[in-house]
KERO-378291 format. One record per residue (C-alpha): x, y, z; residue in three letters. Coordinates in steps of 0.2 Angstrom, whole numbers. Layout:
<rs>
R    east   north      up   residuo
R       X       Y       Z       ALA
...
</rs>
This chain:
<rs>
R    east   north      up   residuo
R    -343    -234      10       MET
R    -331    -222       3       SER
R    -313    -222       9       ALA
R    -306    -209      21       VAL
R    -297    -196      11       PRO
R    -279    -196      13       GLN
R    -277    -179      20       ALA
R    -288    -184      34       GLU
R    -278    -200      38       GLN
R    -264    -199      51       PRO
R    -248    -194      42       ILE
R    -238    -206      52       LEU
R    -244    -222      58       LEU
R    -237    -231      73       ARG
R    -238    -249      79       GLU
R    -230    -256      94       ASP
R    -228    -275      96       ARG
R    -215    -286     106       ASP
R    -203    -271     109       GLY
R    -204    -266      91       ILE
R    -211    -250      86       CYS
R    -216    -248      67       THR
R    -217    -230      60       LEU
R    -225    -229      43       THR
R    -225    -213      33       MET
R    -243    -213      27       ASN
R    -244    -202      12       ARG
R    -242    -215      -3       PRO
R    -250    -204     -16       GLN
R    -236    -191     -13       GLN
R    -223    -205     -11       LEU
R    -221    -199       7       ASN
R    -213    -183       4       LEU
R    -203    -175      18       LEU
R    -215    -160      19       THR
R    -214    -149      35       SER
R    -229    -159      42       GLU
R    -220    -176      39       MET
R    -204    -170      47       LEU
R    -214    -163      62       CYS
R    -222    -180      64       ALA
R    -205    -189      62       LEU
R    -197    -178      74       GLN
R    -210    -180      88       GLU
R    -210    -199      86       ALA
R    -191    -199      88       PHE
R    -190    -188     102       ASP
R    -203    -200     111       SER
R    -190    -215     110       PHE
R    -175    -205     120       LYS
R    -182    -212     137       ASN
R    -193    -226     131       ASP
R    -188    -242     139       LYS
R    -201    -252     131       LYS
R    -196    -249     113       THR
R    -181    -259     109       ARG
R    -180    -258      90       VAL
R    -188    -244      78       VAL
R    -193    -249      60       VAL
R    -196    -234      48       LEU
R    -207    -239      33       ALA
R    -217    -230      20       GLY
R    -234    -234      14       ALA
R    -238    -238      -5       GLY
R    -226    -241     -19       LYS
R    -211    -231     -13       GLY
R    -202    -227       3       PHE
R    -199    -209       2       CYS
R    -196    -197     -13       ALA
R    -187    -183      -3       GLY
R    -192    -166      -2       HIS
R    -208    -158      -8       ASP
R    -202    -147     -22       LEU
R    -219    -138     -23       LYS
R    -218    -133      -5       GLU
R    -200    -127      -7       ILE
R    -206    -117     -22       LYS
R    -220    -110     -12       ALA
R    -209    -104       2       LEU
R    -199     -93     -10       LYS
R    -188     -83       3       GLU
R    -171     -91       7       LEU
R    -173     -90      25       PRO
R    -188    -100      24       LYS
R    -181    -114      13       ILE
R    -166    -115      25       GLU
R    -177    -117      40       ALA
R    -185    -131      31       LEU
R    -168    -140      28       PHE
R    -163    -136      45       GLY
R    -179    -145      51       GLN
R    -174    -160      41       CYS
R    -156    -160      47       SER
R    -162    -160      64       ARG
R    -175    -175      61       MET
R    -160    -185      52       MET
R    -148    -182      66       GLN
R    -160    -188      79       SER
R    -160    -206      71       ILE
R    -141    -211      75       PRO
R    -143    -201      92       ALA
R    -157    -213      97       LEU
R    -152    -228     109       PRO
R    -163    -240      99       GLN
R    -157    -247      82       PRO
R    -167    -240      67       VAL
R    -171    -251      53       ILE
R    -177    -244      37       ALA
R    -190    -255      27       ARG
R    -186    -248       9       VAL
R    -197    -252      -6       GLN
R    -197    -243     -22       GLY
R    -191    -225     -22       VAL
R    -179    -219      -8       ALA
R    -169    -204      -7       VAL
R    -158    -195       6       GLY
R    -144    -208       6       ARG
R    -128    -211      16       ASN
R    -114    -214       3       LEU
R     -95    -214       1       GLN
R     -88    -198      -7       ARG
R     -85    -205     -24       LYS
R    -102    -213     -26       HIS
R    -110    -197     -19       ALA
R    -102    -187     -31       MET
R    -107    -197     -45       GLU
R    -126    -197     -40       MET
R    -125    -179     -36       LEU
R    -117    -174     -54       LEU
R    -128    -187     -64       THR
R    -144    -185     -54       GLY
R    -148    -203     -59       GLU
R    -156    -216     -48       PRO
R    -147    -232     -44       ILE
R    -154    -250     -44       SER
R    -156    -260     -28       ALA
R    -142    -271     -34       THR
R    -130    -257     -36       ARG
R    -136    -250     -18       ALA
R    -131    -266     -11       LEU
R    -114    -266     -20       GLU
R    -110    -248     -14       TRP
R    -115    -253       4       GLY
R    -129    -242       4       LEU
R    -142    -256      11       VAL
R    -138    -271      21       ASN
R    -149    -283      11       LYS
R    -159    -284      -4       VAL
R    -174    -296      -5       VAL
R    -189    -298     -16       PRO
R    -204    -288     -11       LEU
R    -215    -302      -5       ASP
R    -200    -307       7       GLN
R    -197    -289      13       LEU
R    -208    -289      29       ASP
R    -202    -306      34       ALA
R    -184    -300      33       GLU
R    -187    -284      42       VAL
R    -197    -293      56       GLN
R    -182    -307      57       LYS
R    -169    -293      59       LEU
R    -180    -283      72       ALA
R    -184    -298      82       SER
R    -166    -302      83       THR
R    -161    -285      88       LEU
R    -175    -283     101       ALA
R    -169    -299     110       ALA
R    -152    -291     113       LYS
R    -149    -283     130       PRO
R    -155    -265     127       PRO
R    -141    -256     137       ALA
R    -127    -265     127       THR
R    -136    -262     110       VAL
R    -137    -243     115       ALA
R    -119    -242     121       ALA
R    -113    -251     105       GLY
R    -123    -239      93       LYS
R    -117    -223     102       ARG
R     -99    -229     101       ALA
R    -101    -233      83       PHE
R    -105    -215      78       TYR
R     -93    -208      90       GLN
R     -78    -218      83       GLN
R     -82    -212      65       MET
R     -74    -194      68       ASP
R     -59    -201      79       LEU
R     -41    -206      75       GLY
R     -36    -224      76       LEU
R     -29    -223      94       GLU
R     -44    -213     101       GLN
R     -56    -225      92       ALA
R     -48    -240     100       TYR
R     -48    -232     117       ALA
R     -66    -228     115       LEU
R     -71    -245     110       ALA
R     -61    -253     123       SER
R     -70    -243     137       GLY
R     -86    -247     129       VAL
R     -83    -265     128       ILE
R     -76    -266     146       ALA
R     -91    -257     153       GLY
R    -103    -269     144       SER
R     -94    -284     151       PHE
R     -95    -276     169       ALA
R    -114    -272     166       HIS
R    -126    -284     173       GLU
R    -134    -287     156       GLU
R    -116    -290     149       GLY
R    -112    -302     163       ARG
R    -129    -312     160       SER
R    -125    -313     141       GLY
R    -107    -319     145       MET
R    -114    -333     156       ASP
R    -127    -338     143       ALA
R    -114    -339     129       PHE
R    -102    -349     141       ILE
R    -116    -361     145       ASP
R    -122    -361     127       LYS
R    -140    -355     131       ARG
R    -150    -341     125       PRO
R    -147    -324     134       PRO
R    -160    -319     147       PRO
R    -173    -306     141       LYS
R    -171    -290     152       HIS
</rs>
């Protein structure tokens, strides 16, 4: 029995289990390039999480040997005209901005090649001017990733982190994530004011009070 051709397989796989949704970019032979088709599939998936009360954590993965090799240069070359190319990059920007805007934490399960990174200016400049990839160890040193583990331990570590996050009160997690990104562009005084309001609101919320009681009584917080 012959395998199903890649083009006929779903471009994005979805698996939901115990409040954790795993999205797997499913074009391994193309290193899961960010084609317009892939961007559309990711955008649709992220949009579906905005009012999803069942999904507490999102894991983004890539099938095959690499996570994602970035944009499809052949597609960009075929577009030729500047407005069409700009539209593609605009589509990518909207998709990327959807991730921090989600109420759920998003974990990237990265193996092999990955591009489109979040870096400090000096590190970003080095990569921009040299065009050279960096190792997983260097990515950890630069604070680009949270943890580096052997490939055979990757799934277990992702599951461990996802399960830990999924057990937290979703409203509190969503508020904390939202405040984190809002603080980035604020001055120190405004940042403290924002954080104080969010923390106070979390303690006043039923989820926060339940968690506070559990901490005081030295027992696991209740699941909401």
